Chimera marker file (.cmm) of the C-alpha trace (Angstrom):
<marker_set name="trace">
<marker id="1" x="46.891" y="-18.090" z="25.242" r="1" g="1" b="0" radius="0.5"/>
<marker id="2" x="45.482" y="-20.313" z="22.545" r="1" g="1" b="0" radius="0.5"/>
<marker id="3" x="42.804" y="-18.904" z="20.207" r="1" g="1" b="0" radius="0.5"/>
<marker id="4" x="39.539" y="-20.801" z="20.636" r="1" g="1" b="0" radius="0.5"/>
<marker id="5" x="37.405" y="-19.396" z="17.847" r="1" g="1" b="0" radius="0.5"/>
<marker id="6" x="34.266" y="-18.292" z="19.623" r="1" g="1" b="0" radius="0.5"/>
<marker id="7" x="30.901" y="-19.330" z="18.266" r="1" g="1" b="0" radius="0.5"/>
<marker id="8" x="28.706" y="-16.856" z="20.101" r="1" g="1" b="0" radius="0.5"/>
<marker id="9" x="29.260" y="-13.311" z="21.284" r="1" g="1" b="0" radius="0.5"/>
<marker id="10" x="26.149" y="-12.355" z="23.226" r="1" g="1" b="0" radius="0.5"/>
<marker id="11" x="26.885" y="-8.627" z="23.087" r="1" g="1" b="0" radius="0.5"/>
<marker id="12" x="27.185" y="-8.014" z="26.806" r="1" g="1" b="0" radius="0.5"/>
<marker id="13" x="29.445" y="-4.980" z="26.362" r="1" g="1" b="0" radius="0.5"/>
<marker id="14" x="26.432" y="-2.790" z="25.725" r="1" g="1" b="0" radius="0.5"/>
<marker id="15" x="23.586" y="-2.958" z="28.256" r="1" g="1" b="0" radius="0.5"/>
<marker id="16" x="20.846" y="-5.075" z="26.633" r="1" g="1" b="0" radius="0.5"/>
<marker id="17" x="19.647" y="-6.276" z="30.045" r="1" g="1" b="0" radius="0.5"/>
<marker id="18" x="19.788" y="-9.614" z="31.814" r="1" g="1" b="0" radius="0.5"/>
<marker id="19" x="16.655" y="-11.048" z="30.178" r="1" g="1" b="0" radius="0.5"/>
<marker id="20" x="18.004" y="-10.299" z="26.702" r="1" g="1" b="0" radius="0.5"/>
<marker id="21" x="21.387" y="-11.863" z="27.506" r="1" g="1" b="0" radius="0.5"/>
<marker id="22" x="19.643" y="-15.011" z="28.785" r="1" g="1" b="0" radius="0.5"/>
<marker id="23" x="17.548" y="-15.146" z="25.596" r="1" g="1" b="0" radius="0.5"/>
<marker id="24" x="20.662" y="-14.807" z="23.426" r="1" g="1" b="0" radius="0.5"/>
<marker id="25" x="22.402" y="-17.585" z="25.365" r="1" g="1" b="0" radius="0.5"/>
<marker id="26" x="19.379" y="-19.906" z="25.101" r="1" g="1" b="0" radius="0.5"/>
<marker id="27" x="18.938" y="-19.315" z="21.384" r="1" g="1" b="0" radius="0.5"/>
<marker id="28" x="22.569" y="-19.040" z="20.345" r="1" g="1" b="0" radius="0.5"/>
<marker id="29" x="24.355" y="-21.901" z="22.062" r="1" g="1" b="0" radius="0.5"/>
<marker id="30" x="24.826" y="-25.302" z="20.487" r="1" g="1" b="0" radius="0.5"/>
<marker id="31" x="26.784" y="-28.365" z="21.645" r="1" g="1" b="0" radius="0.5"/>
<marker id="32" x="30.477" y="-27.518" z="21.780" r="1" g="1" b="0" radius="0.5"/>
<marker id="33" x="29.837" y="-23.775" z="21.672" r="1" g="1" b="0" radius="0.5"/>
<marker id="34" x="32.482" y="-21.360" z="22.850" r="1" g="1" b="0" radius="0.5"/>
<marker id="35" x="30.729" y="-18.311" z="24.311" r="1" g="1" b="0" radius="0.5"/>
<marker id="36" x="32.384" y="-14.939" z="24.785" r="1" g="1" b="0" radius="0.5"/>
<marker id="37" x="31.295" y="-13.040" z="27.910" r="1" g="1" b="0" radius="0.5"/>
<marker id="38" x="33.007" y="-10.112" z="29.616" r="1" g="1" b="0" radius="0.5"/>
<marker id="39" x="33.843" y="-9.841" z="33.314" r="1" g="1" b="0" radius="0.5"/>
<marker id="40" x="35.591" y="-6.477" z="33.394" r="1" g="1" b="0" radius="0.5"/>
<marker id="41" x="35.533" y="-2.991" z="31.959" r="1" g="1" b="0" radius="0.5"/>
<marker id="42" x="32.562" y="-1.549" z="33.751" r="1" g="1" b="0" radius="0.5"/>
<marker id="43" x="29.385" y="-2.669" z="35.446" r="1" g="1" b="0" radius="0.5"/>
<marker id="44" x="28.972" y="-6.363" z="34.629" r="1" g="1" b="0" radius="0.5"/>
<marker id="45" x="25.965" y="-7.095" z="36.859" r="1" g="1" b="0" radius="0.5"/>
<marker id="46" x="23.750" y="-8.031" z="33.921" r="1" g="1" b="0" radius="0.5"/>
<marker id="47" x="26.315" y="-10.537" z="32.652" r="1" g="1" b="0" radius="0.5"/>
<marker id="48" x="26.803" y="-12.090" z="36.091" r="1" g="1" b="0" radius="0.5"/>
<marker id="49" x="23.024" y="-12.297" z="36.607" r="1" g="1" b="0" radius="0.5"/>
<marker id="50" x="22.534" y="-13.903" z="33.183" r="1" g="1" b="0" radius="0.5"/>
<marker id="51" x="25.223" y="-16.500" z="33.905" r="1" g="1" b="0" radius="0.5"/>
<marker id="52" x="23.717" y="-17.190" z="37.340" r="1" g="1" b="0" radius="0.5"/>
<marker id="53" x="20.387" y="-17.897" z="35.649" r="1" g="1" b="0" radius="0.5"/>
<marker id="54" x="21.526" y="-19.828" z="32.588" r="1" g="1" b="0" radius="0.5"/>
<marker id="55" x="24.057" y="-22.236" z="34.126" r="1" g="1" b="0" radius="0.5"/>
<marker id="56" x="21.524" y="-24.088" z="36.327" r="1" g="1" b="0" radius="0.5"/>
<marker id="57" x="19.142" y="-24.251" z="33.357" r="1" g="1" b="0" radius="0.5"/>
<marker id="58" x="21.821" y="-25.665" z="31.053" r="1" g="1" b="0" radius="0.5"/>
<marker id="59" x="22.989" y="-28.161" z="33.692" r="1" g="1" b="0" radius="0.5"/>
<marker id="60" x="19.410" y="-29.368" z="34.206" r="1" g="1" b="0" radius="0.5"/>
<marker id="61" x="19.277" y="-29.958" z="30.447" r="1" g="1" b="0" radius="0.5"/>
<marker id="62" x="22.415" y="-32.139" z="30.679" r="1" g="1" b="0" radius="0.5"/>
<marker id="63" x="24.937" y="-29.638" z="29.363" r="1" g="1" b="0" radius="0.5"/>
<marker id="64" x="28.409" y="-29.468" z="30.868" r="1" g="1" b="0" radius="0.5"/>
<marker id="65" x="30.988" y="-26.743" z="31.163" r="1" g="1" b="0" radius="0.5"/>
<marker id="66" x="34.714" y="-27.006" z="30.701" r="1" g="1" b="0" radius="0.5"/>
<marker id="67" x="37.818" y="-24.889" z="30.460" r="1" g="1" b="0" radius="0.5"/>
<marker id="68" x="40.283" y="-25.156" z="27.573" r="1" g="1" b="0" radius="0.5"/>
<marker id="69" x="43.242" y="-27.450" z="28.178" r="1" g="1" b="0" radius="0.5"/>
<marker id="70" x="46.455" y="-25.666" z="29.086" r="1" g="1" b="0" radius="0.5"/>
<marker id="71" x="49.390" y="-25.980" z="26.786" r="1" g="1" b="0" radius="0.5"/>
<marker id="72" x="52.515" y="-27.511" z="28.240" r="1" g="1" b="0" radius="0.5"/>
<link id1="1" id2="2" r="1" g="1" b="0" radius="0.2"/>
<link id1="2" id2="3" r="1" g="1" b="0" radius="0.2"/>
<link id1="3" id2="4" r="1" g="1" b="0" radius="0.2"/>
<link id1="4" id2="5" r="1" g="1" b="0" radius="0.2"/>
<link id1="5" id2="6" r="1" g="1" b="0" radius="0.2"/>
<link id1="6" id2="7" r="1" g="1" b="0" radius="0.2"/>
<link id1="7" id2="8" r="1" g="1" b="0" radius="0.2"/>
<link id1="8" id2="9" r="1" g="1" b="0" radius="0.2"/>
<link id1="9" id2="10" r="1" g="1" b="0" radius="0.2"/>
<link id1="10" id2="11" r="1" g="1" b="0" radius="0.2"/>
<link id1="11" id2="12" r="1" g="1" b="0" radius="0.2"/>
<link id1="12" id2="13" r="1" g="1" b="0" radius="0.2"/>
<link id1="13" id2="14" r="1" g="1" b="0" radius="0.2"/>
<link id1="14" id2="15" r="1" g="1" b="0" radius="0.2"/>
<link id1="15" id2="16" r="1" g="1" b="0" radius="0.2"/>
<link id1="16" id2="17" r="1" g="1" b="0" radius="0.2"/>
<link id1="17" id2="18" r="1" g="1" b="0" radius="0.2"/>
<link id1="18" id2="19" r="1" g="1" b="0" radius="0.2"/>
<link id1="19" id2="20" r="1" g="1" b="0" radius="0.2"/>
<link id1="20" id2="21" r="1" g="1" b="0" radius="0.2"/>
<link id1="21" id2="22" r="1" g="1" b="0" radius="0.2"/>
<link id1="22" id2="23" r="1" g="1" b="0" radius="0.2"/>
<link id1="23" id2="24" r="1" g="1" b="0" radius="0.2"/>
<link id1="24" id2="25" r="1" g="1" b="0" radius="0.2"/>
<link id1="25" id2="26" r="1" g="1" b="0" radius="0.2"/>
<link id1="26" id2="27" r="1" g="1" b="0" radius="0.2"/>
<link id1="27" id2="28" r="1" g="1" b="0" radius="0.2"/>
<link id1="28" id2="29" r="1" g="1" b="0" radius="0.2"/>
<link id1="29" id2="30" r="1" g="1" b="0" radius="0.2"/>
<link id1="30" id2="31" r="1" g="1" b="0" radius="0.2"/>
<link id1="31" id2="32" r="1" g="1" b="0" radius="0.2"/>
<link id1="32" id2="33" r="1" g="1" b="0" radius="0.2"/>
<link id1="33" id2="34" r="1" g="1" b="0" radius="0.2"/>
<link id1="34" id2="35" r="1" g="1" b="0" radius="0.2"/>
<link id1="35" id2="36" r="1" g="1" b="0" radius="0.2"/>
<link id1="36" id2="37" r="1" g="1" b="0" radius="0.2"/>
<link id1="37" id2="38" r="1" g="1" b="0" radius="0.2"/>
<link id1="38" id2="39" r="1" g="1" b="0" radius="0.2"/>
<link id1="39" id2="40" r="1" g="1" b="0" radius="0.2"/>
<link id1="40" id2="41" r="1" g="1" b="0" radius="0.2"/>
<link id1="41" id2="42" r="1" g="1" b="0" radius="0.2"/>
<link id1="42" id2="43" r="1" g="1" b="0" radius="0.2"/>
<link id1="43" id2="44" r="1" g="1" b="0" radius="0.2"/>
<link id1="44" id2="45" r="1" g="1" b="0" radius="0.2"/>
<link id1="45" id2="46" r="1" g="1" b="0" radius="0.2"/>
<link id1="46" id2="47" r="1" g="1" b="0" radius="0.2"/>
<link id1="47" id2="48" r="1" g="1" b="0" radius="0.2"/>
<link id1="48" id2="49" r="1" g="1" b="0" radius="0.2"/>
<link id1="49" id2="50" r="1" g="1" b="0" radius="0.2"/>
<link id1="50" id2="51" r="1" g="1" b="0" radius="0.2"/>
<link id1="51" id2="52" r="1" g="1" b="0" radius="0.2"/>
<link id1="52" id2="53" r="1" g="1" b="0" radius="0.2"/>
<link id1="53" id2="54" r="1" g="1" b="0" radius="0.2"/>
<link id1="54" id2="55" r="1" g="1" b="0" radius="0.2"/>
<link id1="55" id2="56" r="1" g="1" b="0" radius="0.2"/>
<link id1="56" id2="57" r="1" g="1" b="0" radius="0.2"/>
<link id1="57" id2="58" r="1" g="1" b="0" radius="0.2"/>
<link id1="58" id2="59" r="1" g="1" b="0" radius="0.2"/>
<link id1="59" id2="60" r="1" g="1" b="0" radius="0.2"/>
<link id1="60" id2="61" r="1" g="1" b="0" radius="0.2"/>
<link id1="61" id2="62" r="1" g="1" b="0" radius="0.2"/>
<link id1="62" id2="63" r="1" g="1" b="0" radius="0.2"/>
<link id1="63" id2="64" r="1" g="1" b="0" radius="0.2"/>
<link id1="64" id2="65" r="1" g="1" b="0" radius="0.2"/>
<link id1="65" id2="66" r="1" g="1" b="0" radius="0.2"/>
<link id1="66" id2="67" r="1" g="1" b="0" radius="0.2"/>
<link id1="67" id2="68" r="1" g="1" b="0" radius="0.2"/>
<link id1="68" id2="69" r="1" g="1" b="0" radius="0.2"/>
<link id1="69" id2="70" r="1" g="1" b="0" radius="0.2"/>
<link id1="70" id2="71" r="1" g="1" b="0" radius="0.2"/>
<link id1="71" id2="72" r="1" g="1" b="0" radius="0.2"/>
</marker_set>
């Protein structure tokens, strides 16, 4: 794996709640941001719910999402 150098860790390991995660994503992301979110290690419902809410909002604002290029 290639290090990406995240720009925003929203702190979803502790349970701040979905609304707080959405707020952190809205306020903390900038063009080209690399955001660290967790999908394992316990109950991740709040993270999944926050992503379900924020992606349509970001897309409507013209943002796009991408995955890092794989190394050969």
